[in-house]
KOLGU-4560 file (N, C-alpha, C; in nm, 3 decimals, padded with zeros to 5 digits):
<recs>
<n_xx: -02.278 n_yy: 01.131 n_zz: -00.401 ca_xx: -02.258 ca_yy: 01.109 ca_zz: -00.258 c_xx: -02.170 c_yy: 00.985 c_zz: -00.239 mol: A seq: 1 type: MET>
<n_xx: -02.070 n_yy: 00.993 n_zz: -00.153 ca_xx: -01.983 ca_yy: 00.877 ca_zz: -00.129 c_xx: -02.058 c_yy: 00.765 c_zz: -00.059 mol: A seq: 2 type: PRO>
<n_xx: -02.009 n_yy: 00.645 n_zz: -00.080 ca_xx: -02.069 ca_yy: 00.528 ca_zz: -00.017 c_xx: -02.026 c_yy: 00.515 c_zz: 00.129 mol: A seq: 3 type: GLU>
<n_xx: -01.906 n_yy: 00.563 n_zz: 00.162 ca_xx: -01.851 ca_yy: 00.548 ca_zz: 00.297 c_xx: -01.802 c_yy: 00.684 c_zz: 00.345 mol: A seq: 4 type: ILE>
<n_xx: -01.837 n_yy: 00.719 n_zz: 00.468 ca_xx: -01.787 ca_yy: 00.842 ca_zz: 00.530 c_xx: -01.713 c_yy: 00.801 c_zz: 00.656 mol: A seq: 5 type: ILE>
<n_xx: -01.583 n_yy: 00.828 n_zz: 00.659 ca_xx: -01.501 ca_yy: 00.791 ca_zz: 00.773 c_xx: -01.506 c_yy: 00.898 c_zz: 00.882 mol: A seq: 6 type: PHE>
<n_xx: -01.507 n_yy: 00.855 n_zz: 01.006 ca_xx: -01.500 ca_yy: 00.949 ca_zz: 01.117 c_xx: -01.358 c_yy: 00.956 c_zz: 01.171 mol: A seq: 7 type: ASP>
<n_xx: -01.338 n_yy: 01.042 n_zz: 01.269 ca_xx: -01.204 ca_yy: 01.063 ca_zz: 01.323 c_xx: -01.146 c_yy: 00.937 c_zz: 01.386 mol: A seq: 8 type: THR>
<n_xx: -01.228 n_yy: 00.857 n_zz: 01.453 ca_xx: -01.176 ca_yy: 00.738 ca_zz: 01.519 c_xx: -01.113 c_yy: 00.641 c_zz: 01.421 mol: A seq: 9 type: ASN>
<n_xx: -01.183 n_yy: 00.612 n_zz: 01.314 ca_xx: -01.131 ca_yy: 00.518 ca_zz: 01.214 c_xx: -01.005 c_yy: 00.574 c_zz: 01.151 mol: A seq: 10 type: VAL>
<n_xx: -01.011 n_yy: 00.698 n_zz: 01.106 ca_xx: -00.896 ca_yy: 00.756 ca_zz: 01.037 c_xx: -00.777 c_yy: 00.775 c_zz: 01.129 mol: A seq: 11 type: LEU>
<n_xx: -00.802 n_yy: 00.813 n_zz: 01.254 ca_xx: -00.688 ca_yy: 00.832 ca_zz: 01.345 c_xx: -00.618 c_yy: 00.701 c_zz: 01.375 mol: A seq: 12 type: SER>
<n_xx: -00.693 n_yy: 00.592 n_zz: 01.383 ca_xx: -00.629 ca_yy: 00.462 ca_zz: 01.406 c_xx: -00.538 c_yy: 00.424 c_zz: 01.290 mol: A seq: 13 type: ASN>
<n_xx: -00.587 n_yy: 00.441 n_zz: 01.168 ca_xx: -00.504 ca_yy: 00.411 ca_zz: 01.051 c_xx: -00.387 c_yy: 00.509 c_zz: 01.041 mol: A seq: 14 type: PHE>
<n_xx: -00.412 n_yy: 00.633 n_zz: 01.074 ca_xx: -00.307 ca_yy: 00.735 ca_zz: 01.066 c_xx: -00.195 c_yy: 00.706 c_zz: 01.165 mol: A seq: 15 type: SER>
<n_xx: -00.230 n_yy: 00.677 n_zz: 01.289 ca_xx: -00.128 ca_yy: 00.649 ca_zz: 01.391 c_xx: -00.048 c_yy: 00.523 c_zz: 01.359 mol: A seq: 16 type: LEU>
<n_xx: -00.111 n_yy: 00.431 n_zz: 01.287 ca_xx: -00.039 ca_yy: 00.311 ca_zz: 01.244 c_xx: 00.042 c_yy: 00.337 c_zz: 01.117 mol: A seq: 17 type: ALA>
<n_xx: 00.027 n_yy: 00.457 n_zz: 01.061 ca_xx: 00.099 ca_yy: 00.489 ca_zz: 00.939 c_xx: 00.045 c_yy: 00.417 c_zz: 00.817 mol: A seq: 18 type: GLY>
<n_xx: -00.084 n_yy: 00.386 n_zz: 00.816 ca_xx: -00.141 ca_yy: 00.305 ca_zz: 00.707 c_xx: -00.264 c_yy: 00.368 c_zz: 00.642 mol: A seq: 19 type: ARG>
<n_xx: -00.268 n_yy: 00.498 n_zz: 00.630 ca_xx: -00.376 ca_yy: 00.560 ca_zz: 00.556 c_xx: -00.377 c_yy: 00.512 c_zz: 00.411 mol: A seq: 20 type: LEU>
<n_xx: -00.262 n_yy: 00.466 n_zz: 00.364 ca_xx: -00.252 ca_yy: 00.415 ca_zz: 00.228 c_xx: -00.348 c_yy: 00.298 c_zz: 00.204 mol: A seq: 21 type: ASP>
<n_xx: -00.373 n_yy: 00.218 n_zz: 00.307 ca_xx: -00.468 ca_yy: 00.106 ca_zz: 00.291 c_xx: -00.608 c_yy: 00.155 c_zz: 00.257 mol: A seq: 22 type: LEU>
<n_xx: -00.651 n_yy: 00.260 n_zz: 00.326 ca_xx: -00.784 ca_yy: 00.314 ca_zz: 00.298 c_xx: -00.789 c_yy: 00.376 c_zz: 00.160 mol: A seq: 23 type: LEU>
<n_xx: -00.682 n_yy: 00.444 n_zz: 00.122 ca_xx: -00.677 ca_yy: 00.503 ca_zz: -00.012 c_xx: -00.684 c_yy: 00.395 c_zz: -00.120 mol: A seq: 24 type: ARG>
<n_xx: -00.619 n_yy: 00.283 n_zz: -00.094 ca_xx: -00.619 ca_yy: 00.173 ca_zz: -00.191 c_xx: -00.755 c_yy: 00.103 c_zz: -00.197 mol: A seq: 25 type: GLU>
<n_xx: -00.816 n_yy: 00.080 n_zz: -00.081 ca_xx: -00.944 ca_yy: 00.008 ca_zz: -00.077 c_xx: -01.062 c_yy: 00.093 c_zz: -00.122 mol: A seq: 26 type: LEU>
<n_xx: -01.057 n_yy: 00.224 n_zz: -00.096 ca_xx: -01.170 ca_yy: 00.312 ca_zz: -00.125 c_xx: -01.124 c_yy: 00.437 c_zz: -00.202 mol: A seq: 27 type: TYR>
<n_xx: -01.067 n_yy: 00.418 n_zz: -00.321 ca_xx: -01.009 ca_yy: 00.534 ca_zz: -00.391 c_xx: -01.109 c_yy: 00.642 c_zz: -00.431 mol: A seq: 28 type: PRO>
<n_xx: -01.232 n_yy: 00.605 n_zz: -00.460 ca_xx: -01.331 ca_yy: 00.704 ca_zz: -00.504 c_xx: -01.463 c_yy: 00.694 c_zz: -00.430 mol: A seq: 29 type: THR>
<n_xx: -01.476 n_yy: 00.601 n_zz: -00.337 ca_xx: -01.607 ca_yy: 00.579 ca_zz: -00.275 c_xx: -01.612 c_yy: 00.620 c_zz: -00.128 mol: A seq: 30 type: SER>
<n_xx: -01.513 n_yy: 00.693 n_zz: -00.079 ca_xx: -01.514 ca_yy: 00.732 ca_zz: 00.061 c_xx: -01.471 c_yy: 00.877 c_zz: 00.077 mol: A seq: 31 type: ALA>
<n_xx: -01.511 n_yy: 00.936 n_zz: 00.189 ca_xx: -01.470 ca_yy: 01.073 ca_zz: 00.216 c_xx: -01.476 c_yy: 01.098 c_zz: 00.367 mol: A seq: 32 type: CYS>
<n_xx: -01.434 n_yy: 01.218 n_zz: 00.406 ca_xx: -01.448 ca_yy: 01.263 ca_zz: 00.544 c_xx: -01.468 c_yy: 01.414 c_zz: 00.539 mol: A seq: 33 type: CYS>
<n_xx: -01.507 n_yy: 01.472 n_zz: 00.648 ca_xx: -01.530 ca_yy: 01.616 ca_zz: 00.652 c_xx: -01.398 c_yy: 01.691 c_zz: 00.663 mol: A seq: 34 type: THR>
<n_xx: -01.401 n_yy: 01.819 n_zz: 00.636 ca_xx: -01.280 ca_yy: 01.901 ca_zz: 00.650 c_xx: -01.233 c_yy: 01.905 c_zz: 00.796 mol: A seq: 35 type: LEU>
<n_xx: -01.328 n_yy: 01.903 n_zz: 00.889 ca_xx: -01.290 ca_yy: 01.903 ca_zz: 01.031 c_xx: -01.214 c_yy: 01.776 c_zz: 01.066 mol: A seq: 36 type: ALA>
<n_xx: -01.258 n_yy: 01.662 n_zz: 01.014 ca_xx: -01.189 ca_yy: 01.536 ca_zz: 01.038 c_xx: -01.052 c_yy: 01.538 c_zz: 00.973 mol: A seq: 37 type: VAL>
<n_xx: -01.041 n_yy: 01.590 n_zz: 00.852 ca_xx: -00.911 ca_yy: 01.600 ca_zz: 00.786 c_xx: -00.815 c_yy: 01.685 c_zz: 00.868 mol: A seq: 38 type: ARG>
<n_xx: -00.864 n_yy: 01.796 n_zz: 00.921 ca_xx: -00.779 ca_yy: 01.881 ca_zz: 01.004 c_xx: -00.731 c_yy: 01.810 c_zz: 01.129 mol: A seq: 39 type: GLY>
<n_xx: -00.819 n_yy: 01.736 n_zz: 01.191 ca_xx: -00.782 ca_yy: 01.661 ca_zz: 01.313 c_xx: -00.679 c_yy: 01.553 c_zz: 01.281 mol: A seq: 40 type: ARG>
<n_xx: -00.696 n_yy: 01.483 n_zz: 01.172 ca_xx: -00.603 ca_yy: 01.378 ca_zz: 01.133 c_xx: -00.467 c_yy: 01.438 c_zz: 01.102 mol: A seq: 41 type: ILE>
<n_xx: -00.465 n_yy: 01.551 n_zz: 01.031 ca_xx: -00.338 ca_yy: 01.617 ca_zz: 01.002 c_xx: -00.268 c_yy: 01.656 c_zz: 01.131 mol: A seq: 42 type: LEU>
<n_xx: -00.343 n_yy: 01.710 n_zz: 01.227 ca_xx: -00.284 ca_yy: 01.746 ca_zz: 01.356 c_xx: -00.227 c_yy: 01.622 c_zz: 01.426 mol: A seq: 43 type: LYS>
<n_xx: -00.300 n_yy: 01.511 n_zz: 01.425 ca_xx: -00.252 ca_yy: 01.388 ca_zz: 01.487 c_xx: -00.125 c_yy: 01.336 c_zz: 01.419 mol: A seq: 44 type: LEU>
<n_xx: -00.120 n_yy: 01.346 n_zz: 01.286 ca_xx: 00.000 ca_yy: 01.300 ca_zz: 01.214 c_xx: 00.121 c_yy: 01.386 c_zz: 01.251 mol: A seq: 45 type: GLU>
<n_xx: 00.101 n_yy: 01.516 n_zz: 01.264 ca_xx: 00.212 ca_yy: 01.604 ca_zz: 01.302 c_xx: 00.257 c_yy: 01.572 c_zz: 01.444 mol: A seq: 46 type: ILE>
<n_xx: 00.164 n_yy: 01.553 n_zz: 01.536 ca_xx: 00.199 ca_yy: 01.518 ca_zz: 01.673 c_xx: 00.273 c_yy: 01.385 c_zz: 01.680 mol: A seq: 47 type: GLU>
<n_xx: 00.227 n_yy: 01.287 n_zz: 01.604 ca_xx: 00.293 ca_yy: 01.156 ca_zz: 01.603 c_xx: 00.434 c_yy: 01.167 c_zz: 01.548 mol: A seq: 48 type: ALA>
<n_xx: 00.454 n_yy: 01.248 n_zz: 01.445 ca_xx: 00.587 ca_yy: 01.268 ca_zz: 01.388 c_xx: 00.679 c_yy: 01.336 c_zz: 01.489 mol: A seq: 49 type: GLU>
<n_xx: 00.626 n_yy: 01.431 n_zz: 01.563 ca_xx: 00.707 ca_yy: 01.500 ca_zz: 01.664 c_xx: 00.751 c_yy: 01.402 c_zz: 01.773 mol: A seq: 50 type: MET>
<n_xx: 00.663 n_yy: 01.309 n_zz: 01.810 ca_xx: 00.699 ca_yy: 01.207 ca_zz: 01.909 c_xx: 00.806 c_yy: 01.115 c_zz: 01.854 mol: A seq: 51 type: ILE>
<n_xx: 00.794 n_yy: 01.075 n_zz: 01.727 ca_xx: 00.895 ca_yy: 00.989 ca_zz: 01.666 c_xx: 01.031 c_yy: 01.058 c_zz: 01.661 mol: A seq: 52 type: ARG>
<n_xx: 01.032 n_yy: 01.188 n_zz: 01.636 ca_xx: 01.158 ca_yy: 01.262 ca_zz: 01.631 c_xx: 01.223 c_yy: 01.266 c_zz: 01.768 mol: A seq: 53 type: ILE>
<n_xx: 01.142 n_yy: 01.285 n_zz: 01.871 ca_xx: 01.196 ca_yy: 01.293 ca_zz: 02.008 c_xx: 01.239 c_yy: 01.157 c_zz: 02.061 mol: A seq: 54 type: LYS>
<n_xx: 01.168 n_yy: 01.053 n_zz: 02.021 ca_xx: 01.196 ca_yy: 00.919 ca_zz: 02.070 c_xx: 01.219 c_yy: 00.825 c_zz: 01.952 mol: A seq: 55 type: ARG>
<n_xx: 01.340 n_yy: 00.816 n_zz: 01.904 ca_xx: 01.365 ca_yy: 00.726 ca_zz: 01.792 c_xx: 01.336 c_yy: 00.580 c_zz: 01.829 mol: A seq: 56 type: PRO>
<n_xx: 01.297 n_yy: 00.506 n_zz: 01.730 ca_xx: 01.269 ca_yy: 00.364 ca_zz: 01.749 c_xx: 01.398 c_yy: 00.292 c_zz: 01.789 mol: A seq: 57 type: ASN>
<n_xx: 01.398 n_yy: 00.217 n_zz: 01.900 ca_xx: 01.522 ca_yy: 00.152 ca_zz: 01.945 c_xx: 01.561 c_yy: 00.030 c_zz: 01.862 mol: A seq: 58 type: PRO>
<n_xx: 01.475 n_yy: -00.011 n_zz: 01.770 ca_xx: 01.504 ca_yy: -00.133 ca_zz: 01.692 c_xx: 01.567 c_yy: -00.101 c_zz: 01.559 mol: A seq: 59 type: PHE>
</recs>
């Protein structure tokens, strides 16, 4: 059983910031999430990418 189970709120915040890599680095084998949460995060990442494509960063 994993030591840490992430919910959608935590993962979506890291995902929208583009920093899921931090969680992977800090908790490589001791954390997990449900398949439903993974699906939601994937959907959020796709939506965020679509927004970035439509509105390029002005900087």
